[in-house]
N, C-alpha and C positions, 0 to 999 in steps of 0.2 A: 236789247233782248237779254234775258237772264240766261246764263249758262247753267243748265240744269245739272250737268255732270259736276261742275265746280261746287255748286250748292250741296249736292249729295256728298261729295268728297269732304267738304268742310264739316258737314254734320257727322259723318263717320268718324273723322278725326276727333271731334268734340266728344262724341259718345265714348270712343275708346279712351280718351283722356280721363273723362269722369270715372269710368269703370276701373281703370288702372289705379287711380289715386285711392278710390274706395277699397279695392282689393288689397293694395299694399298695406294699408293701415289696419284693416280688419281681419287679416289672416291670423289665425291663432285664437287667443282668448278675445272674443269680440269686443267687450267693453272694458277690459282691464286697461290701466294706464291713467287717463285723466280722471280727476275727481268729480267733475261736473261740467255742464255747459255744452254748447254746440260742438259737433265733431267734424263738420263738413261745411265748406263754403264754396260756392260755384260762381263763376263770372266776375271775379274780383279784377279790378283794373290797376295796373301799375304804370306810372309814367316812365319815360326814358331814363335810364340810369338811376332809378329810385328804389325805395324799399318800403315795406310795411312790417309791422310787428304784431304778433299775437302773444298774449300773456295767458299761459295755461298751467294749471296746477296738476301735476302728475303724482300718482301714488308711489311711495317708496318701495323698493324691492320688487317692482313689477316692470316688465319691459315697456318702454315708451316708444312710440313710432309717430313720425310726422312725414308727410309727403306733399309735394305740390306737382302740378303739371300744367304747363302752358298749352294754349290751344294750337300753336304753330310749332312744327318740328324744327323750324329755323330759329326759334326763340332760345334764350339762354337764361335760366333762372337758377338761383342758388338758395340753400337754406343754411342758416347758422343758428345753433341753439346755445343759449347762455343761461347759467344758473343764477340764483338770486343775488350772488355777489358780483355778477358781471363777467364771470370767467367762461370762456368758450368751452363747451362740453363736447360737442360733435358738430360736424358740418359736412355738406356735400357741395363742393364748388367745381364739379366737373362741368365742362362746356356742353350742357345738354338741357333739355326742356322738362325733365322729370326728376328732380332731386328727391332723395329719400334718406332719412336718418333714423337710427334707433339707438337706444341706450337704456341702462337700468339705473334710475335715480337711487341713491343710497338712503334718501328719506323723502317724505312727501313735501313738495315745495313747488313754488311757481317758477316756471321757466319762460324765458323770452325767446320766441321763435321769430327770426328775422328772415323774410322772403325777399330776395334781391333780384331786380331786373338788371341784367348785365348788358343789355342792348341799348342802342341809341334811338329806340322807338318804343312807344307804349305797347303793352301786351295785356292779354286777358289770361287769368289762370284760375285753377281750382286748388283748394287746400284741404287736407284732412289729417286727422290724428286719431289714435285709438283711445 
């Protein structure tokens, strides 16, 4: 038998997760930041203790924002942002399920955004940027 309350709770958490990621990234100047491409991905899977990378070109002298949100409150994901030379620019490595980073690039360039699963189990997450 399906537990309707559990299904509803899971859907509520997922909806909250998706909306919070979008709002974190789109507050302020809606499309400032990245030069082109998709700005939101939902339902991405990460294996246990693994990571994925996004390569995004951000406009110089405009605030850049990236955020992720795992579907479970017990998950732990981090974000690290690297410049074209491989230097760490900003990170959010708190033990939580909703990392958020912002910075102002000094010139237009491609940045590597690394989303890291810090748990010993797979997870599903959403990712967005401005």
